[in-house]
SEGUMI-621978 format. One record per residue (C-alpha): x, y, z; residue number from 0; residue in three letters. Coordinates in Angstrom, 3 decimals. Each point is the difference from the previous one (the first is absolute). Example, Ala and Ser with C-alpha at 12.3 -4.5 7.8 and 13.67 -1.06 7.14 Angstrom:
<nodes>
[[12.300,-4.500,7.800],0,'ALA']
[[1.370,3.440,-0.660],1,'SER']
</nodes>
This chain:
<nodes>
[[73.162,91.707,85.428],0,'VAL']
[[2.469,-2.140,1.905],1,'GLU']
[[-0.602,-1.271,3.531],2,'PHE']
[[2.646,-0.202,2.702],3,'LEU']
[[-0.962,-1.332,3.405],4,'TYR']
[[0.552,2.192,3.055],5,'CYS']
[[-1.407,-0.470,3.481],6,'ASP']
[[-0.056,3.399,1.693],7,'LEU']
[[-0.264,-1.703,3.379],8,'ALA']
[[3.433,-1.629,-0.417],9,'SER']
[[3.233,1.968,-0.049],10,'MET']
[[1.689,-3.085,-1.605],11,'LYS']
[[-2.568,-0.120,-2.803],12,'SER']
[[0.371,3.786,-0.653],13,'ILE']
[[3.750,-0.342,-0.288],14,'ARG']
[[-0.340,-3.019,-2.338],15,'GLN']
[[-2.479,1.909,-2.160],16,'PHE']
[[2.388,2.892,-0.311],17,'VAL']
[[2.788,-2.320,-1.040],18,'GLN']
[[-2.185,-1.547,-2.684],19,'ARG']
[[-1.115,3.339,-1.268],20,'PHE']
[[3.569,1.384,-0.112],21,'ARG']
[[1.078,-3.060,-1.973],22,'ALA']
[[-2.328,1.052,-2.832],23,'LYS']
[[1.985,3.266,-0.362],24,'ASN']
[[-2.994,2.033,-0.998],25,'CYS']
[[-0.905,3.569,1.014],26,'PRO']
[[-2.510,0.791,2.748],27,'LEU']
[[-2.141,3.047,-0.692],28,'HIS']
[[-2.958,-0.598,2.335],29,'VAL']
[[-0.275,-1.761,3.324],30,'LEU']
[[-3.472,-0.282,1.598],31,'VAL']
[[-0.054,-1.175,3.645],32,'ASN']
[[-3.504,-1.406,0.249],33,'ASN']
[[0.023,-3.190,2.116],34,'ALA']
[[-1.790,0.010,3.343],35,'GLY']
[[-2.035,-1.784,2.643],36,'VAL']
[[-2.687,1.595,2.250],37,'MET']
[[-1.352,-0.823,3.444],38,'LEU']
[[1.687,-3.353,0.202],39,'VAL']
[[0.134,-1.756,3.389],40,'PRO']
[[3.219,0.459,1.940],41,'GLU']
[[2.704,-2.010,-1.732],42,'ARG']
[[3.599,0.400,-1.267],43,'LYS']
[[1.794,-0.262,-3.305],44,'THR']
[[2.740,-2.592,-0.392],45,'GLU']
[[2.461,2.680,1.053],46,'ASP']
[[-1.883,0.626,3.273],47,'GLY']
[[-1.624,3.274,-0.867],48,'PHE']
[[-3.642,0.824,0.805],49,'GLU']
[[-1.707,-0.781,-3.289],50,'GLU']
[[-1.546,3.395,-0.821],51,'HIS']
[[3.298,1.827,0.661],52,'PHE']
[[2.152,-2.686,-1.522],53,'GLY']
[[-1.933,-0.581,-3.194],54,'LEU']
[[-1.718,3.355,-0.703],55,'ASN']
[[2.915,2.189,0.929],56,'TYR']
[[3.412,-1.753,0.580],57,'LEU']
[[-0.366,-2.199,-3.045],58,'GLY']
[[-0.480,2.954,-2.245],59,'HIS']
[[2.721,1.960,1.769],60,'PHE']
[[2.574,-2.719,-0.658],61,'LEU']
[[-1.172,-0.641,-3.574],62,'LEU']
[[0.111,3.669,-0.877],63,'THR']
[[3.472,0.519,1.515],64,'ASN']
[[1.425,-3.054,-1.784],65,'LEU']
[[-1.297,1.263,-3.306],66,'LEU']
[[0.930,3.694,0.416],67,'LEU']
[[3.255,-0.233,-1.917],68,'ASP']
[[-1.830,-1.569,-2.961],69,'LYS']
[[-2.681,2.730,0.158],70,'LEU']
[[2.667,2.698,0.089],71,'LYS']
[[1.746,-1.517,-3.042],72,'GLN']
[[-3.284,-0.155,-1.902],73,'SER']
[[-1.233,3.567,0.637],74,'GLY']
[[1.004,2.921,-2.134],75,'THR']
[[-0.407,3.755,0.253],76,'HIS']
[[-3.047,-0.056,-2.329],77,'SER']
[[-1.436,-3.347,1.108],78,'HIS']
[[0.448,-0.638,3.706],79,'ASN']
[[-0.463,-3.534,1.410],80,'ALA']
[[-2.939,-0.139,2.301],81,'ARG']
[[-0.765,-1.667,3.370],82,'ILE']
[[-3.621,-0.256,0.921],83,'ILE']
[[-0.995,-1.287,3.418],84,'THR']
[[-3.551,-0.869,0.957],85,'VAL']
[[-1.112,1.167,3.448],86,'SER']
[[-3.493,0.615,1.277],87,'SER']
[[-2.228,2.647,1.578],88,'ALA']
[[0.449,-2.067,3.134],89,'THR']
[[3.379,1.618,0.447],90,'HIS']
[[-1.815,3.137,1.245],91,'TYR']
[[-0.923,-1.818,3.235],92,'VAL']
[[3.292,-1.895,0.189],93,'GLY']
[[2.569,0.437,2.755],94,'GLU']
[[3.651,-0.921,-0.446],95,'LEU']
[[1.365,-1.681,3.142],96,'HIS']
[[3.768,0.117,-0.547],97,'LEU']
[[0.651,-1.847,3.214],98,'ASN']
[[-2.518,-2.760,-0.939],99,'ASP']
[[-0.250,-0.229,-3.775],100,'LEU']
[[-0.843,-3.708,0.389],101,'GLN']
[[-3.092,0.735,2.149],102,'SER']
[[1.297,-2.390,2.620],103,'ARG']
[[-1.257,1.998,3.012],104,'CYS']
[[-3.612,0.251,-1.149],105,'SER']
[[-1.168,-1.552,-3.344],106,'TYR']
[[-2.926,1.479,-1.897],107,'SER']
[[-0.658,-1.068,-3.578],108,'PRO']
[[-1.352,3.458,-0.815],109,'HIS']
[[2.901,1.797,1.722],110,'GLY']
[[2.644,-2.217,-1.629],111,'ALA']
[[-1.508,0.479,-3.462],112,'TYR']
[[-0.231,3.739,0.409],113,'ALA']
[[3.548,0.263,1.272],114,'GLN']
[[1.321,-1.882,-3.019],115,'SER']
[[-1.830,2.315,-2.334],116,'LYS']
[[1.288,3.069,1.807],117,'LEU']
[[3.526,-1.451,-0.184],118,'ALA']
[[-0.321,-0.239,-3.807],119,'LEU']
[[-0.857,3.725,-0.233],120,'VAL']
[[2.936,0.990,2.253],121,'LEU']
[[2.298,-2.308,-2.021],122,'PHE']
[[-1.094,1.578,-3.295],123,'THR']
[[0.670,3.557,1.156],124,'TYR']
[[3.404,-0.887,1.378],125,'ARG']
[[0.869,-1.929,-3.109],126,'LEU']
[[-0.847,2.951,-2.216],127,'GLN']
[[2.086,2.284,2.203],128,'HIS']
[[3.014,-2.310,-0.434],129,'LEU']
[[-0.558,-0.355,-3.754],130,'LEU']
[[-0.085,3.695,-0.415],131,'THR']
[[3.105,0.471,2.160],132,'ALA']
[[1.881,-2.448,-2.194],133,'ASN']
[[-1.156,1.649,-3.192],134,'GLY']
[[-1.596,-3.254,-1.147],135,'SER']
[[-2.424,-0.183,-2.963],136,'HIS']
[[-2.459,-2.027,2.055],137,'VAL']
[[-3.257,1.186,1.659],138,'THR']
[[-1.928,-1.606,2.863],139,'ALA']
[[-3.703,0.592,0.652],140,'ASN']
[[-2.589,-1.651,2.209],141,'VAL']
[[-3.556,-0.896,-1.060],142,'VAL']
[[-3.289,-0.485,1.791],143,'ASP']
[[-2.067,-2.280,-2.280],144,'PRO']
[[-3.237,0.539,1.972],145,'GLY']
[[-2.350,-2.752,1.176],146,'VAL']
[[0.367,-2.731,-2.568],147,'VAL']
[[-2.008,-3.247,-0.300],148,'ASN']
[[2.815,-2.603,0.343],149,'THR']
[[0.893,-2.970,2.187],150,'GLU']
[[1.797,2.388,2.379],151,'LEU']
[[-3.102,-0.093,2.243],152,'TYR']
[[-0.040,-3.731,0.668],153,'LYS']
[[1.046,0.392,3.625],154,'HIS']
[[-2.669,2.546,0.995],155,'VAL']
[[-2.967,-1.007,2.200],156,'PHE']
[[-2.808,-1.948,-1.721],157,'TRP']
[[-2.471,2.820,0.558],158,'VAL']
[[2.256,2.358,-1.982],159,'ILE']
[[0.432,-2.646,-2.701],160,'LYS']
[[-3.776,-0.228,-0.405],161,'VAL']
[[-0.293,3.810,-0.139],162,'ALA']
[[2.842,0.131,-2.569],163,'LYS']
[[-1.719,-2.655,-2.165],164,'TRP']
[[-3.238,2.019,0.111],165,'MET']
[[1.514,3.431,-0.661],166,'THR']
[[3.132,-0.625,-2.030],167,'ALA']
[[-1.709,0.979,-3.246],168,'TRP']
[[-0.812,3.428,1.467],169,'LEU']
[[2.897,0.921,2.281],170,'PHE']
[[2.987,-2.082,-1.108],171,'PHE']
[[2.226,0.575,-2.988],172,'LYS']
[[0.721,-2.774,-2.457],173,'THR']
[[3.603,-1.258,-0.052],174,'PRO']
[[0.479,1.862,-3.295],175,'GLU']
[[-1.275,3.236,1.519],176,'GLU']
[[2.143,-0.586,3.070],177,'GLY']
[[3.095,-0.371,-2.216],178,'ALA']
[[-0.608,3.225,-1.893],179,'SER']
[[1.954,2.302,2.324],180,'THR']
[[3.033,-2.369,0.077],181,'SER']
[[-0.095,-0.041,-3.782],182,'ILE']
[[-0.256,3.753,-0.099],183,'TYR']
[[3.049,0.339,2.275],184,'ALA']
[[1.903,-2.547,-2.135],185,'ALA']
[[-0.597,1.401,-3.483],186,'VAL']
[[-1.674,3.420,0.012],187,'SER']
[[2.094,2.778,-1.652],188,'PRO']
[[-1.346,2.325,2.714],189,'GLU']
[[1.999,-2.001,2.563],190,'MET']
[[3.264,0.125,-1.932],191,'GLU']
[[2.707,1.144,2.399],192,'GLY']
[[-2.490,0.466,2.824],193,'VAL']
[[0.608,-1.860,3.260],194,'GLY']
[[-0.850,0.028,3.678],195,'GLY']
[[-3.789,0.185,-0.651],196,'CYS']
[[-2.942,-1.725,1.645],197,'TYR']
[[-2.512,-0.749,-2.804],198,'LEU']
[[-3.686,-0.830,0.270],199,'TYR']
[[-2.337,-0.231,-2.985],200,'ASN']
[[2.886,1.160,-2.230],201,'GLU']
[[0.325,3.213,2.006],202,'THR']
[[2.734,1.231,2.372],203,'ARG']
[[-1.443,-0.055,3.478],204,'THR']
[[1.264,0.803,3.531],205,'LYS']
[[0.943,-3.035,2.036],206,'SER']
[[-0.084,-0.198,3.834],207,'ALA']
[[1.958,2.805,1.723],208,'ASP']
[[2.256,-2.455,1.785],209,'VAL']
[[1.198,-1.384,-3.361],210,'ALA']
[[1.837,3.333,-0.673],211,'TYR']
[[2.079,-0.406,3.190],212,'ASP']
[[3.535,-0.189,-1.436],213,'GLU']
[[1.530,-1.180,3.195],214,'GLU']
[[-2.517,-2.893,0.201],215,'LEU']
[[0.746,-0.795,-3.662],216,'GLN']
[[3.739,-0.184,0.727],217,'ARG']
[[-0.394,-2.122,3.102],218,'ARG']
[[-2.339,-2.467,-1.733],219,'LEU']
[[2.389,-0.280,-2.942],220,'TRP']
[[3.003,-0.728,2.241],221,'THR']
[[-1.905,-2.574,2.071],222,'GLU']
[[-1.368,-1.661,-3.204],223,'SER']
[[3.550,-0.388,-1.370],224,'CYS']
[[1.026,-1.748,3.226],225,'LYS']
[[-3.029,-2.288,-0.163],226,'MET']
[[0.514,-1.214,-3.541],227,'VAL']
[[3.808,-0.117,0.204],228,'GLY']
[[1.153,2.723,-2.443],229,'ILE']
[[2.308,2.902,0.537],230,'SER']
[[-1.488,3.414,0.643],231,'ASP']
[[1.496,2.090,-2.807],232,'GLU']
[[-2.240,2.860,0.965],233,'SER']
[[1.873,0.718,3.231],234,'SER']
[[2.240,2.437,-1.857],235,'ARG']
[[-2.945,2.002,-1.320],236,'ILE']
[[-1.873,2.453,2.306],237,'PRO']
</nodes>
């Protein structure tokens, strides 16, 4: 195992990480987009993005796009490279506000978190569409890890923290259990060549209806490219 530092809340850090990774000249068979914050107070990343949207979504969007060529080079017909993005069941109640992705008009920690997780599902489906259109040997899937006992809950109200402390052993998954579906998506032979799926408990599951809106997927992708400063190569693909 070798560690390379990358701050998903910093576009500069992401680009520096990609440069360092490329310099190693090694293949990339699996990318797991797993970083995230939840219910943080209203604040911005160093690039001026609302933190949930900037870190949970835009950071992974940029990282994935900057590594796509390496993933495409590493995948083969019999062994596709795989992209796994971790979302949440919260996406089912999320609303994507294309005219206010930064939640400037009305900030709600719950709303901002849910929007970022919905954006990850829309992103995954659009990404798989583009990969298929290009004939790439790369698959993209999105994972719901379930309710996992981690430090992700440090910003919730103290009453919920107490309830979590008392019931975690009964209702919460351990980190190992929470990682199982991501691992399944990354290495299972059953998922070879299979993309565009929403996975929960190692099973293909239906995501929120709005996530299948292809026009919304396209519009989010185009806007995301503008926000992170990369060209929108998808504009030529319907």
